[in-house]
Each structure stands twice: as C-alpha cells, then as structure tokens.
C-alpha positions in Angstrom: 36.2 -98.4 -242.4 36.2 -96.1 -245.5 32.6 -95.4 -246.6 33.1 -93.0 -249.6 35.9 -91.2 -251.5 36.5 -88.3 -253.9 39.7 -88.3 -256.0 40.8 -85.1 -257.8 43.8 -84.6 -260.0 45.5 -87.8 -259.1 47.0 -90.2 -261.7 44.2 -90.9 -264.2 41.5 -89.3 -262.1 40.3 -85.8 -263.0 37.3 -86.0 -260.6 35.9 -89.3 -259.5 33.5 -90.1 -256.6 32.7 -93.6 -255.2 30.2 -94.4 -252.4 28.9 -97.5 -250.7 32.1 -99.3 -249.6 31.7 -102.4 -247.5 33.9 -104.9 -245.5 35.0 -106.7 -248.7 35.3 -104.6 -251.8 36.1 -106.1 -255.2 37.0 -103.8 -258.1 36.8 -104.9 -261.7 37.1 -103.2 -265.1 39.1 -103.3 -268.3 42.8 -102.7 -268.5 43.9 -99.1 -267.9 40.5 -98.3 -266.2 42.4 -97.0 -263.1 42.1 -100.0 -260.7 45.7 -99.9 -259.5 45.6 -96.1 -259.3 42.5 -96.4 -257.1 44.5 -98.5 -254.6 47.3 -96.0 -254.7 44.9 -93.2 -253.8 43.5 -95.3 -250.9 47.1 -95.9 -249.6 47.7 -92.1 -249.6 44.3 -91.6 -247.8 45.2 -94.0 -245.1 48.9 -93.0 -244.7 49.5 -89.5 -246.2 53.3 -89.1 -246.0 56.5 -88.9 -248.0 57.0 -92.6 -247.0 53.9 -93.6 -248.9 55.0 -91.5 -251.9 58.4 -93.3 -251.9 56.5 -96.7 -251.8 54.5 -95.7 -254.8 57.6 -94.6 -256.7 59.0 -98.1 -255.9 55.8 -99.8 -257.0 56.0 -97.9 -260.3 59.7 -98.9 -260.7 60.9 -95.3 -260.8 64.7 -95.8 -260.3 66.8 -93.6 -258.0 69.1 -92.9 -261.0 66.2 -91.5 -263.0 65.2 -89.3 -260.1 68.7 -87.9 -259.8 69.0 -87.3 -263.5 65.5 -85.8 -263.9 64.3 -84.6 -260.4 61.9 -82.1 -262.0 59.9 -85.1 -263.4 59.8 -87.1 -260.2 56.1 -86.4 -259.5 54.8 -85.9 -263.1 52.7 -89.1 -263.2 51.1 -88.4 -259.8 49.1 -85.5 -261.3 46.3 -85.8 -263.8 47.6 -85.0 -267.3 50.9 -84.2 -265.5 49.5 -80.8 -264.5 51.6 -80.2 -261.4 50.2 -76.7 -260.9 47.0 -78.2 -259.7 46.4 -79.6 -256.2 45.8 -83.3 -255.7 42.8 -83.7 -253.4 41.8 -87.0 -251.7 38.6 -86.7 -249.6 37.1 -89.6 -247.7 34.6 -90.4 -245.0 35.3 -93.0 -242.3 32.6 -95.1 -240.6 33.1 -93.6 -237.2 30.8 -92.1 -234.7 31.4 -88.5 -235.8 31.7 -89.4 -239.6 34.2 -86.6 -240.0 35.3 -85.6 -243.5 39.0 -86.2 -244.0 41.3 -84.7 -246.7 44.7 -85.2 -248.1 46.2 -82.3 -250.1 49.3 -82.8 -252.2 51.0 -79.7 -253.8 54.1 -79.6 -256.0 56.7 -76.8 -255.8 59.6 -76.5 -258.1 61.6 -74.3 -255.6 61.2 -75.9 -252.2 62.5 -73.1 -250.0 60.1 -74.0 -247.2 61.8 -77.4 -246.9 65.2 -75.7 -246.5 63.9 -73.4 -243.8 62.3 -76.2 -241.9 65.6 -78.1 -241.8 67.7 -75.1 -240.8 65.3 -73.9 -238.1 64.8 -77.4 -236.6 67.2 -78.0 -233.7 66.9 -81.8 -234.2 68.0 -81.8 -237.9 70.8 -84.2 -238.5 74.1 -83.2 -240.1 73.1 -85.2 -243.1 69.9 -83.2 -243.6 71.7 -79.9 -243.0 74.3 -80.8 -245.6 71.5 -81.8 -248.0 69.8 -78.4 -247.5 73.1 -76.5 -248.1 73.6 -78.4 -251.3 70.1 -77.5 -252.4 70.8 -73.8 -251.8 74.2 -73.8 -253.6 73.3 -76.0 -256.6 71.7 -74.7 -259.7 70.3 -78.2 -260.7 66.6 -78.7 -261.0 64.8 -79.7 -257.9 61.2 -80.3 -257.0 59.2 -81.0 -253.8 55.8 -82.3 -252.7 53.9 -81.0 -249.7 51.6 -83.7 -248.3 49.1 -82.2 -245.8 46.3 -84.1 -244.0 43.2 -82.5 -242.5 40.1 -83.5 -240.6 37.4 -81.0 -241.6 39.4 -77.8 -241.6 42.0 -78.7 -239.0 45.5 -79.4 -240.3 46.9 -82.6 -238.7 50.2 -83.1 -240.3 52.5 -81.8 -243.1 55.2 -83.8 -244.8 57.6 -82.6 -247.4 59.3 -84.9 -249.9 62.1 -83.4 -252.0 64.0 -84.6 -255.0 67.1 -83.1 -256.6 70.2 -84.2 -258.5 71.9 -84.9 -255.2 69.2 -87.4 -254.1 65.9 -87.4 -252.4 64.8 -87.0 -248.8 61.6 -86.5 -246.8 60.7 -84.6 -243.7 57.8 -85.0 -241.3 56.2 -87.7 -239.1 54.2 -90.3 -241.0 50.6 -89.5 -240.2 48.1 -92.4 -240.2 44.3 -92.0 -240.6 44.0 -95.8 -240.6 46.7 -98.5 -240.8 47.0 -99.4 -244.5 48.8 -102.2 -246.2 49.3 -102.5 -250.0 50.1 -105.8 -251.8 51.0 -105.2 -255.4 50.9 -107.7 -258.2 53.2 -110.8 -258.3 56.1 -108.7 -259.8 56.6 -107.4 -256.2 57.5 -110.5 -254.3 57.5 -110.3 -250.5 60.8 -110.6 -248.7 61.3 -114.2 -247.4 62.7 -113.2 -244.1 60.1 -110.5 -243.5 57.3 -113.1 -244.2 58.9 -115.4 -241.7 59.0 -112.6 -239.1 55.3 -111.9 -239.7 54.5 -115.7 -239.2 56.5 -115.7 -235.9 54.4 -112.7 -234.8 51.2 -114.6 -235.6 52.5 -117.8 -233.9 53.4 -115.9 -230.7 49.8 -114.6 -230.5 48.4 -118.1 -231.3 47.1 -117.1 -234.8 49.4 -119.2 -237.0 46.7 -121.8 -237.5 44.8 -119.3 -239.7 47.6 -119.5 -242.3 47.6 -123.4 -242.2 43.9 -123.3 -243.0 44.5 -121.0 -246.0 47.3 -123.2 -247.3 45.1 -126.3 -247.0 42.5 -124.7 -249.3 45.2 -124.7 -252.0 46.8 -128.0 -251.1 44.8 -130.3 -248.7 48.0 -132.4 -248.0 49.7 -129.6 -246.1 50.0 -130.8 -242.5 52.3 -128.3 -240.8 53.7 -124.8 -241.2 56.6 -123.4 -239.2 59.7 -121.2 -239.5 63.4 -122.2 -239.4 66.5 -120.1 -239.5 68.9 -121.9 -241.8 71.0 -119.1 -243.3 68.0 -116.8 -243.2 64.6 -117.2 -241.6 62.0 -118.7 -243.9 58.5 -120.3 -243.7 58.6 -124.1 -244.2 55.6 -126.4 -245.1 55.3 -130.1 -244.5 53.0 -132.4 -246.4 51.7 -135.6 -244.9 54.5 -138.2 -244.6 57.1 -135.8 -246.2 59.9 -133.6 -245.0 59.7 -129.8 -244.5 60.3 -127.7 -247.7 60.6 -124.0 -248.1 57.4 -122.0 -248.9 59.1 -120.7 -252.1 59.0 -124.2 -253.6 55.2 -124.2 -253.4 54.6 -121.5 -256.0 53.6 -117.8 -256.1 50.0 -118.3 -255.0 51.1 -119.7 -251.6 53.5 -116.8 -251.1 50.8 -114.3 -251.8 48.2 -116.0 -249.6 50.8 -116.1 -246.8 51.4 -112.4 -247.3 47.8 -111.2 -247.1 46.6 -113.7 -244.4 49.5 -112.6 -242.1 48.8 -108.9 -242.8 45.2 -109.4 -241.6 45.9 -111.3 -238.4 48.8 -109.1 -237.4 47.1 -105.8 -238.1 43.7 -105.3 -236.4 41.6 -102.3 -237.4 43.4 -101.7 -240.7 42.8 -101.6 -244.5 44.3 -104.2 -246.8 44.8 -103.3 -250.5 45.5 -106.2 -252.9 46.2 -105.7 -256.6 45.2 -108.6 -258.9 44.1 -110.8 -256.1 43.5 -113.8 -258.4 47.1 -114.3 -259.4 48.1 -117.9 -259.1 45.0 -119.1 -257.4 43.2 -122.0 -259.1 39.5 -121.2 -259.9 38.3 -124.1 -257.9 39.9 -122.7 -254.7 38.7 -119.1 -255.1 35.3 -119.2 -253.3 36.9 -120.8 -250.3 39.7 -118.1 -250.3 36.9 -115.5 -250.2 35.4 -117.3 -247.3 38.5 -117.3 -245.2 39.3 -113.7 -246.1 35.8 -112.6 -245.1 36.0 -114.5 -241.8 39.4 -113.0 -240.9 38.4 -109.5 -242.0 35.4 -109.7 -239.7 37.3 -111.1 -236.8 40.2 -108.6 -237.0 38.1 -105.6 -238.2 40.0 -105.3 -241.5 38.5 -103.6 -244.6 39.7 -105.2 -247.9 39.9 -103.6 -251.3 41.0 -105.9 -254.1 41.2 -105.6 -257.9 40.7 -108.5 -260.3 40.9 -109.2 -264.1 39.5 -112.7 -263.6 35.9 -113.6 -264.6 36.3 -116.7 -262.3 37.5 -114.7 -259.3 34.6 -112.3 -259.7 32.1 -115.1 -260.0 33.6 -116.8 -256.9 33.1 -113.5 -255.0 29.5 -113.3 -256.1 28.9 -117.0 -255.2 30.4 -116.5 -251.8 28.3 -113.4 -251.0 25.0 -115.1 -252.2 25.6 -118.5 -250.7 26.5 -117.1 -247.3 23.9 -114.3 -247.4 26.4 -111.6 -246.6 25.2 -109.0 -249.1 25.7 -106.2 -246.5 29.4 -107.1 -246.1 30.6 -107.4 -249.7 30.4 -105.1 -252.6 31.5 -105.2 -256.3 32.5 -102.1 -258.1 33.1 -101.7 -261.8 35.5 -99.0 -263.2 35.1 -97.6 -266.7 36.0 -94.6 -268.8 33.4 -92.4 -270.5 33.9 -92.8 -274.2 33.7 -89.1 -274.9 35.1 -87.3 -271.8 37.5 -90.1 -270.8 36.3 -89.5 -267.2 36.7 -92.5 -264.9 33.5 -93.8 -263.3 33.3 -96.1 -260.3 29.9 -97.8 -260.1 28.7 -100.1 -257.4 27.0 -103.1 -259.0 24.3 -104.8 -256.8 25.1 -108.4 -256.3 22.1 -109.7 -258.2 22.9 -107.4 -261.1 26.4 -108.8 -261.0 24.9 -112.3 -261.2 22.9 -111.3 -264.2 26.0 -109.9 -265.9 27.9 -113.0 -265.3 25.1 -115.3 -266.6 24.8 -113.2 -269.8 28.6 -112.9 -270.3 28.4 -109.1 -270.1 31.7 -107.2 -269.4 33.0 -107.6 -265.9 36.7 -108.0 -266.5 39.7 -106.7 -268.5 
C-alpha cells in the first residue's frame, strides 16, 4: 500500500505532500481543489508509462485530431502552470518491508531525437515505427515528447517515451508497474458492456461472482440472480424475484459503476483502485452498506482504495461505517484545499472524530 506521496509540478500541484494513507482513503474538498488530479498522479505512480499518459489524455477528452493539429501542446496541462521546462516529480513510499522511496520523473522535450535513435538502433522495431521515425526526421512540423522514468531510490528501473507529432502519436517502452493500479472516472466514462461481462466471467470462474450479487442486493433487495449471456454481445443480466432476466444497463448507472469497482477488486489482488466521484448514482440510504462491502473486499483481496466525493451524505456514511465498526486504523479522510494567498494545494488528514464534529456543525467537507 502507498503510505505517503509528494507531487511536484504536476497539473495543479506546485509542491504538495500527503502522509498517513490507509486501506480506505476518502478525499473531499471544494470544486477545483485538485481531487481528480490527485488520482491521476496516483495512477502515474502505480503505472508510470506512455500507456498511462494516453489514458489520462482520454480521460481529459483530448482528441487525436487536436493532438495532430497542435502536437506541441499535447502535454501542456500535465505541467504546473504549463511550465514544460520543469520536471514532474512523483515520489511515494510503499508499505513494504524495506520501505524504499520510489520516484517517477516526467520530462518534456520539444525535439525528441533520442526517441528516433532508440527506434533506429532497436533490431525489434517494427516497419511502422521505423516509418514513423523517418517521417519525424523529414518533417518540419512541430513535435514533442515525454520521457517517463521510474526509480527505486537512485536505481533507474524503466524509461518510456511518448511522442506526438502532426503525423500521429506513438509510445515506446515496456509498461512498468510499481503496483497494479485501476482508475474509474466519473459517470461520463461508462465501462464497456462486453468488457464488464468478461470481468464477471473471470470472477465466476474463480467462484467470486457472489460478491457482486451481494453488492447489487444493497441497492435493490429484489435482485435474485446475476449472470452473463452472449446475445449479439456479451452482457451482464440481472433477475429479480419472479421476473425474467434483464440487461444490467436497464438498472441505472449506479449498478454499472458498482459492478465495475467490485469486479476490479475481486479480479485484481494486491492492487490500488482509484474511484472518482464514488457517490454517483448511489442513494444515500445505501451508502454505509456500500462502504462496508468495499472495506471487506479490500481487506480480503489486499486492495487499497482512493476515492473522491462531493457528497456530504457519502462522507457521513464513510464516517459512520468507520466508527460503527471500530476500524479507525483502516480508513482515513483527507480534505483538499487551496491556500487563499499562495494558491498552494494542501492535503490534510482529518481525524475521524474531528470529521464527526465537522459534520455535526455543518462545517465545509464537500464541494
């Protein structure tokens, strides 16, 4: 598990430090306090590679057409105040026996000659990559690259390069993983129906599909069965008592999101799960029980959860679950805020009893 982090020159973070992470971590704060950007930094810490950069471009809805038209601006918003001459540094400590310091370094270069050299000198480079490199050399169009380098202490583990030009974009390097990391964005990024069915089948094969049924029954107690059928495309189907099977998509966004993060936990032991706006679609009366099943599954499968929320009710449900089940050592609430003068982002761990006091007195805990 991640115990502490330092973020420098990434997105809205100039220099921000956070310590005291636990099994379940809930992050609150006003709009534009940097909650989603924090999850993006955690993704890059867990999986520092060009593949993760591509995912974040997709999350931010940066189109391929824009990248081809303005390749020199591909990475602007990754850097604090768009200062690409400065290095992004992501430092973190894992809860392991040696407690080694780990670092991800991201550097932007406007003339990526090292990328071209790597391709040309690599005997395994494909014809497509060789053609791409030749086009880069011959074209006078703007181009830009990122070097993503991972370290443990001072030992370099892996270097990835991700390049963008008017002819397209391409990455080079093996995806390095410090810890298996999964990111679920807000409801605007709906999970693929067929992919979700595949994940359910994996869980079913391992005898874990009952965990998803339990979660569905928190939302709707009449759900009696869950299964997958391939009718045109694979999909999850639910069956209420004395009714026929219906596709999961007919039961609302909350059920789809719950299926997504429950299946990611049970199918990915020893990992990190990042959930943006965890409260979306979940009725407030169900939220404490959702925290309970998340906690139990994260404990069983050794998964660390980081979730953001705007919801007063979701934060209160988290607090109630922690106190009612006496698991203060396994859950932590963090509040993000900006300093009114410096605009620096602060991530403060709020003790659970202080959070209870804040909630009782209606002091700010949400956006």
